[in-house]
C-alpha positions, 0 to 999 in steps of 0.5 A: 637447495635452490632458494626462492626469491623474496620478490613481492608476489605481485612481481611474480604475478606480473612475470607470469602474465607477461610470459603467458601473453608472449606464449599466446600472442606470439605463438612462442614456445616456453624458451622463446617466450621467456627470452622475449620478456628478458628472463630465462626459461627457468625463471619464467616457469618458476613464476608459474609455481602455484598455477601451471607449475608445481615446485618439486623438492630438490631430491633430483636423484630420487625423483628422476629414478622414479621416472620409469614408472611413467611408462613410455614418454618423450625425453628432451635434452637441448642446448642453445643450438640443437634439440634432441627428442626421444620416445621410449621408456626410461630403464636401467637407472643408476647413479654414483654420487652426482653422476647418473645413467639411464640405459634404456633401449631407446632413452640413453642418458648421462646425467650430471645431477650436480648441475640440477637446481630447480625441478617442477611438474608442468600441467598446461593446456595445449591447443591442436587445431580446435582441440585443447588437451592437457600436457603434463611434463617434468622439467629440470633447470640449472642454476642459470635457469637453462633447461637441463632435461624435460620428460613429456607424457604421451596419451599412452603414458602412465598418468596416474603414476605421474600424479602420484610422483608429483604428489610424493615429491611436491615441495610443501612451500609452493612460492613462485620464483627462483634465484638464478646466476648469470651464465659463465662467460666462455673460457679463454684458451691459453696461448698455444705456446703455454701448452705442452704440445708434444706431451699432449700429442703423445698422450692422445696417440696413446689413448686406450679408451675414448673416455680418457679424452676428458682427462686429457683436456683437464691434464693439459689445460686445453679446451676441446677446440684447442685440443683439435687444433693441437692434436696429431694431424693424422687424427683430426680433419676440419671439414666443411660445415655442411658435414652434419647434413651430408652425413645424416643424408648419407646415413638415411640413404644407406640405413647406416646406424649412427649415434647422435649425442646432444648435451648441456651442463646437466645432461647428455642424451644419445640416439643410437640407430638409423635415421630416415627422414632428413628435412632442411627447414630454413636454418633448421636441419631436422631428423623427423622420425618416429621415436626420434626428432632432432632439430639443429641450427645448421647456421650456428655451426662455426666449425666441424671436425672429423676426429679419431681417437685410439682405443683398445678396439681400434680407432673411434671416429666422430663428427664434432660440431662447435658454435662460435664460443667453442661450445659443443653443439652435437657429436655423431658416431657410428653405432658401436658396442664396447669391445667392438671395432667401429663400423667401416661404413661409418668411418668411410662416410666420415673420412669422405666428408669434404674438407673445409676450403681453408684447410684444403688451401693450407694443404695445397 
């Protein structure tokens, strides 16, 4: 259970006022308004408990597996550099210990409940032009106050079910404030010569399932980007950082169905299907489709890799995007069902992405 802070109520009231003022005066979204006053988004929302926010009990599995009752909603998962939004119904909810699944036709999630530490229902006024409406949402945060996942109701959602869920899981103790811990510093890679490179490359070549890759990283003590550097060269290609834009534009032009994975410590959210409306707005690379929006900071992509992993169904190809700390921004695949080979059109599109110029020079 996440412990409430014991700061004076006046401190929480002041933090709430500062947060709401930043939102209103600077026209900022919650995350940016919190950053503007020097706190995490989770801390800012927790300061609003008793007003705009209702603290929920930390029964996260039980609460989240009731979300299908809300009907069609919008699911939002993000990390520092990308926002992934899907409209649809939560379906086929399950869990095994702290790991959960939602396998709906539209909303497809991999859930890591161990990372969830604060949940709240938020009811706030939203102005659209001259009209003001109430926006209802469920929001979940990790121990560092960073958003794990949000569920936003639409006009056509089941608002009565939302009210009943919140009443059922409302924490009797509605004190504002939470304690958070600083986010961990990025891990430092081992020196390459400390890694069993030959063993790692042999294990990569012998994979039978893409999910084995996570065990491979753990067993050999390598980070994801280090793994790509040490991989068998026939399985990896470092490509230009325009690759995400190029592959989305090509997918849109050819109606190529793709999968877009975006995650954080507590959640991975997946879009499967075609994309249509690709827009570049300043540093933001956007997919603006009915039912699926993606907002990606293209300027934060520091390395991009086309990666092939052997499986019993043939090689599976991904485009993987990383930030300055080696953190995964997003991963893109061709749509593929287990037991089926990947789409040849996807593999061709990924393999034809332009190499990073430095890699071209090395090969030359």
